[in-house]
C-alpha positions in Angstrom: -29.9 -29.9 13.5 -31.3 -29.0 16.9 -34.8 -27.5 17.0 -35.3 -24.4 19.0 -37.9 -21.7 19.4 -36.5 -18.1 19.4 -38.7 -15.3 20.7 -37.6 -11.9 19.4 -38.8 -8.3 19.2 -38.4 -5.0 21.1 -38.1 -4.6 24.8 -41.2 -4.5 27.0 -43.4 -6.3 24.4 -43.9 -9.4 26.5 -41.3 -12.0 25.3 -40.4 -13.2 28.8 -44.0 -13.9 29.9 -44.6 -15.7 26.6 -41.5 -17.8 27.1 -42.7 -18.9 30.5 -46.0 -19.8 29.1 -44.6 -21.8 26.1 -42.1 -23.6 28.4 -45.0 -24.8 30.5 -47.0 -25.9 27.5 -44.2 -27.6 25.6 -41.8 -28.9 28.3 -39.3 -26.2 27.5 -36.3 -24.5 29.1 -35.3 -20.9 28.5 -31.9 -19.7 27.2 -31.3 -16.0 27.8 -30.2 -13.8 24.9 -30.5 -10.5 26.7 -27.0 -9.1 27.1 -27.7 -7.4 30.4 -29.4 -10.3 32.2 -26.0 -12.1 32.2 -25.0 -9.8 35.1 -25.4 -10.6 38.8 -27.0 -7.8 40.7 -28.6 -6.1 37.7 -32.0 -7.5 38.5 -34.7 -4.8 38.7 -33.4 -2.6 35.8 -33.0 -5.5 33.4 -36.5 -6.9 34.1 -34.7 -10.2 35.0 -37.0 -13.2 35.7 -38.2 -13.3 39.3 -37.0 -16.0 41.7 -40.4 -17.6 41.3 -40.0 -17.6 37.5 -36.5 -19.2 37.8 -37.9 -21.9 40.1 -40.8 -22.7 37.8 -38.8 -23.1 34.6 -35.1 -23.8 34.1 -33.2 -20.8 32.8 -29.7 -20.7 31.2 -27.3 -17.8 30.9 -28.8 -15.8 33.7 -26.5 -14.4 36.5 -23.4 -15.9 34.9 -21.2 -12.8 35.1 -20.1 -10.4 37.7 -20.8 -6.7 36.8 -17.1 -6.0 36.0 -16.8 -8.9 33.6 -17.9 -8.9 29.9 -19.5 -11.4 27.6 -17.9 -11.6 24.1 -20.1 -12.6 21.2 -17.9 -15.8 20.7 -18.4 -16.7 24.4 -22.1 -16.2 24.2 -22.4 -18.4 21.1 -20.4 -21.2 22.7 -22.3 -21.1 26.0 -25.7 -20.8 24.3 -24.9 -23.8 22.0 -23.8 -25.8 24.9 -27.0 -25.0 26.8 -29.2 -25.8 23.8 -27.5 -29.2 23.3 -27.9 -30.0 26.9 -31.6 -29.1 26.9 -32.2 -31.0 23.6 -30.3 -34.0 24.9 -32.9 -34.3 27.7 -35.7 -34.3 25.1 -36.9 -30.8 26.1 -37.5 -27.7 23.9 -34.9 -24.9 24.1 -36.6 -21.5 24.0 -34.2 -18.6 23.1 -35.4 -15.3 24.5 -34.0 -11.8 24.2 -33.8 -8.6 22.3 -30.1 -8.4 21.7 -30.2 -8.9 17.9 -26.5 -9.5 17.3 -26.5 -12.4 19.8 -29.6 -14.0 18.4 -28.6 -13.9 14.8 -25.0 -15.0 15.5 -26.4 -18.1 17.2 -29.3 -18.9 14.8 -27.2 -18.2 11.6 -24.1 -19.8 13.0 -21.9 -16.8 12.3 -18.2 -17.3 11.9 -17.5 -15.3 15.1 -13.9 -14.0 15.5 -12.1 -15.2 18.6 -9.6 -12.3 18.8 -7.9 -11.7 22.1 -8.1 -8.2 23.5 -5.2 -5.9 22.6 -4.9 -3.6 25.6 -2.2 -1.3 24.0 -4.4 -0.8 20.9 -7.4 -0.1 23.0 -5.6 2.5 25.1 -4.4 4.2 21.9 -7.8 4.3 20.4 -9.5 5.5 23.6 -7.0 8.4 23.6 -7.9 9.2 19.9 -11.6 9.1 20.7 -11.1 11.5 23.7 -9.0 14.0 21.8 -10.6 13.8 18.3 -14.0 12.4 18.9 -15.8 9.2 17.9 -15.8 10.2 14.2 -12.0 9.7 14.1 -12.5 6.1 15.1 -15.2 5.6 12.5 -12.8 6.7 9.8 -10.3 4.2 10.9 -12.9 1.4 11.1 -14.3 2.2 7.7 -10.8 1.9 6.1 -10.4 -1.5 7.6 -14.0 -2.9 7.5 -16.6 -0.8 5.7 -19.4 -3.3 6.4 -18.7 -3.1 10.2 -18.6 0.7 10.0 -22.1 0.6 8.4 -23.4 -1.7 11.0 -22.1 -0.2 14.2 -23.3 3.1 15.7 -20.1 5.2 15.7 -21.1 6.7 19.0 -20.7 3.3 20.7 -17.0 3.8 21.2 -16.5 0.5 22.9 -18.0 -1.5 20.0 -16.1 0.6 17.4 -12.8 -0.1 19.2 -13.5 -3.8 19.3 -14.4 -3.9 15.6 -11.1 -2.2 14.8 -9.3 -4.7 17.0 -10.9 -7.6 15.2 -10.4 -6.1 11.7 -6.7 -5.5 12.4 -6.2 -9.1 13.6 -8.1 -10.5 10.6 -6.1 -8.5 8.1 -3.1 -10.8 8.8 -5.1 -14.0 8.5 -5.9 -16.0 5.3 -9.4 -15.5 3.8 -12.1 -17.3 5.8 -13.4 -20.6 4.5 -17.0 -21.1 3.4 -19.4 -20.1 6.2 -20.5 -22.9 8.5 -24.1 -24.0 7.9 -26.5 -23.4 10.8 -26.8 -26.3 13.3 -30.0 -25.0 14.7 -33.5 -25.5 13.2 -35.1 -22.3 14.6 -38.7 -21.3 14.7 -38.4 -17.5 14.9 -41.4 -15.8 16.6 -41.5 -12.1 16.7 -43.7 -10.0 19.0 -44.6 -6.5 17.9 -47.1 -3.7 18.5 -47.6 -0.1 17.6 -44.8 2.3 18.8 -47.3 4.1 21.0 -48.2 0.8 22.7 -44.6 -0.2 23.3 -43.5 3.2 24.5 -46.4 3.3 27.0 -45.3 -0.1 28.3 -41.7 1.1 28.5 -42.8 4.1 30.6 -44.9 2.0 32.9 -42.1 -0.5 33.3 -39.6 2.2 34.2 -41.9 3.7 36.7 -42.5 0.3 38.3 -38.8 -0.4 38.5 -38.2 2.9 40.3 -41.1 2.0 42.7 -39.6 -1.5 43.3 -36.2 -0.2 44.4 -34.1 0.3 41.3 -32.3 3.3 42.8 -31.3 1.2 45.9 -30.1 -1.6 43.6 -27.8 0.9 41.8 -26.5 2.3 45.1 -25.5 -1.3 46.1 -23.7 -1.8 42.8 -21.9 1.5 43.1 -20.6 0.4 46.5 -18.6 -2.3 44.6 -15.7 -0.4 43.0 -15.6 -3.0 40.1 -19.1 -2.0 38.8 -18.0 1.4 37.4 -15.2 -0.3 35.4 -17.3 -2.9 33.7 -19.6 -3.1 30.7 -22.6 -3.5 33.0 -22.4 0.1 34.2 -23.2 1.3 30.7 -26.6 -0.4 30.7 -29.6 1.8 30.0 -31.0 3.2 33.2 -28.0 2.2 35.3 -25.8 4.8 33.7 -28.5 7.5 34.1 -29.1 6.6 37.8 -25.4 6.6 38.5 -25.3 10.2 37.2 -28.1 11.1 39.5 -26.5 9.5 42.5 -23.3 11.3 41.8 -25.3 14.6 41.9 -24.9 15.4 38.1 -28.7 15.3 37.3 -32.0 15.1 39.2 -33.9 11.9 39.5 -36.6 13.2 37.2 -33.9 14.0 34.6 -32.4 10.5 35.0 -35.8 8.9 34.5 -36.5 11.1 31.4 -33.2 10.1 29.9 -33.8 6.4 30.6 -37.1 6.6 28.8 -35.4 8.4 25.8 -32.6 5.8 25.7 -35.1 2.9 25.9 -37.1 4.2 23.1 -34.0 4.5 21.0 -33.2 0.9 21.9 -36.6 -0.1 20.6 -35.9 1.5 17.3 -32.5 -0.2 17.2 -34.0 -3.6 17.9 -36.4 -3.2 14.9 -33.2 -2.7 12.9 -32.1 -6.2 13.9 -35.5 -7.8 13.8 -37.2 -6.3 10.7 -41.0 -6.7 10.2 -40.2 -7.5 6.6 -38.0 -10.5 7.5 -40.0 -13.5 6.2 -38.0 -15.8 8.5 -39.8 -14.3 11.5 -43.4 -15.2 12.2 -44.7 -11.9 13.6 -47.5 -11.6 16.0 -49.1 -8.2 17.0 -49.7 -8.4 20.7 -52.4 -5.8 20.4 -54.4 -8.0 18.0 -53.3 -11.6 18.4 -54.1 -14.0 21.3 -51.4 -16.1 22.9 -53.2 -19.2 21.8 -52.3 -18.3 18.2 -48.6 -18.5 19.1 -49.1 -21.8 21.0 -50.8 -23.2 17.9 -47.8 -22.1 15.7 -45.4 -23.8 18.1 -47.5 -26.9 18.4 -47.8 -27.2 14.6 -44.0 -26.7 14.2 -43.3 -29.4 16.8 -45.7 -31.8 15.2 -43.9 -31.4 11.9 -40.3 -31.5 13.2 -40.5 -32.9 16.7 -38.1 -32.9 19.6 -34.9 -34.7 20.0 -35.0 -38.0 22.0 -32.7 -37.9 25.0 -29.1 -38.7 24.2 -29.8 -39.3 20.5 -29.3 -37.3 17.3 -32.6 -38.5 15.7 -35.5 -36.2 15.5 -38.9 -37.7 16.2 -41.5 -37.6 13.4 
């Protein structure tokens, strides 16, 4: 089993800064698990690490896709596992960082992720149904095929519902899956949390700072590339609102207000993936705890388990 540290929690709580600190203290490298930081050109609005950060600590799965491309869950798991093995093979500590809960848990829990090829005809049919009958019609179809997926997925996220139907249809013709694969990763899960008021205030300040740092110009440049509008990246929080502003549909103030509202909704959604009651996660309240407490937690964990020696499968004790 490969040892990793996974930093989880809501957006704007300080995961990236902590990851840089721990990487410096424990000879680590960072593996990105933020679904929007995969995309080239989406820098300001995704709070992507700065060029100085990228130079100071090796990062993996940053800027690995063009905006019109997409990252499937299966592809992420494969790429992240490859990066973790590479980092561990050099005797360094992989630090997984991101608030995309599905990606984090799929990797840490070694989910049996379906590798179903896109069915463009089915997608076109379902998109027409959603347009004419609403997202509820797709939810009914998904629930008939996979009730657990229907409970898990927000029915308003049409793209995810369509993909879930696609996967469920493909799996219905397959034999039952074998026993789930055991996790190959020995993960220390550290969660950062704070009061909602504290997080929302940080979210608002971050958004204001992004606007001041040229976020609108970044979106203009992306829109100049015709592929951006057709890709998953264009649906990212803040980008979709600023696109509406640049098209003349809403004012800049309205776009910023909607971005704040969507980001707060994202925070609540992230707490659905990373529950404060989850005993596997060592939670630290950033309003009360000092960073040294987390460093001590990581140091104790390393002293008990150790890091892999380069090019071996033996854990140091």
